[in-house]
Phi, psi and omega in degrees: 000305177306319176298320170297314178306314186288333188252321194286144172303148185257120170296133175226156166265117187228113176058043178073006179229144179285128182217165183245122183243157186300150183296131168077023178271174175059050186282154184210141183271129187238144179246127171241168174293165165300145007274001183282305179081214179275133181207168182248121175256146184223166179293134170221164174282139186201142189308333188300320192287350177278333187238317191299323184305324178287314188292337182256005185303323173296340173274359175089000187298134182245331184227132178209127183229154167251121181234152178229149184242109174279130164309147194298325182295323172291322174298324181289325177297318183294308183306318184290315180297320182294313182301335183272355178088008183276008176277334195284151183259336189290126183295149177236163184268125187232109189055238186252023173239161176249130189223138179273115187309315179290327181290323179296305182297322181296319175303311176306312183299321185292332178272347177296126181286148179306155175297148178284150175094172182290154183288153186237001193275165187213128193239141168224130177263121177249137170240122174236128187238124177239137182185221177216135173237132189043043170084358178244152180296143177214136181235121180243135175235127170247126172256119181253107173273133180233119177248150184282158176259196184295324179234354180244136171283161177306313186294319177299323184287314179306318179279315188281323180284336169301312184293318180294321182296315188294317180296323187293311177303310174301322184291323175286000185073026187255019182281157185272354186208182182301170174296153176131181176280138177200159170287147185304322183292337179263345189255328186257143173285118186290328178292316181297319177300309180290331173295313179290329173300314178286344176289333182289345178070013186235013178241139176241131182252139176221131179254140174229127173242133171222153178241076179311140181281131177296130186258000000 
């Protein structure tokens, strides 16, 4: 997944139309709280841009991107793997066998034992909306902060808890639509979802509202 994010073209909504832009394009400098600090985020392929543009069409959203900021160590590792050709999926002959470089490196990574000691990662998922309200520029930013626990990493909680909450709401018949495959924003009650998320006690939400001065 990381290799595909690093290499594949990224779908984005631009001026009301879906387009494909190069991976890691449209970079911008962002400031986060410690321990992340200042970093550079760039556009990558991600599932949000497959469903949110259509869901938000009636709201008048014209531009939508998903961007990620890789830790420098991760960026260097991905760049090295790609430069060696290990992101390619087409099989190559090694001895008497045909191997996919990407599948080979993925299997190796899956066999790598987890780091010793408790997890120490820290993640922030940021949603930033810019537009106008009553003729004035408006920017709203929401940060969801996730700190590692005693036995679970921030990354594991961000993905695992969200999936568990969705499964629980579906099992209790609290979904907003019929059975079948659907995007979370169209299937789940957002108030219930965030109530359950806050109840876990491992996420912190921070909202910032700004009215930039016209220049």
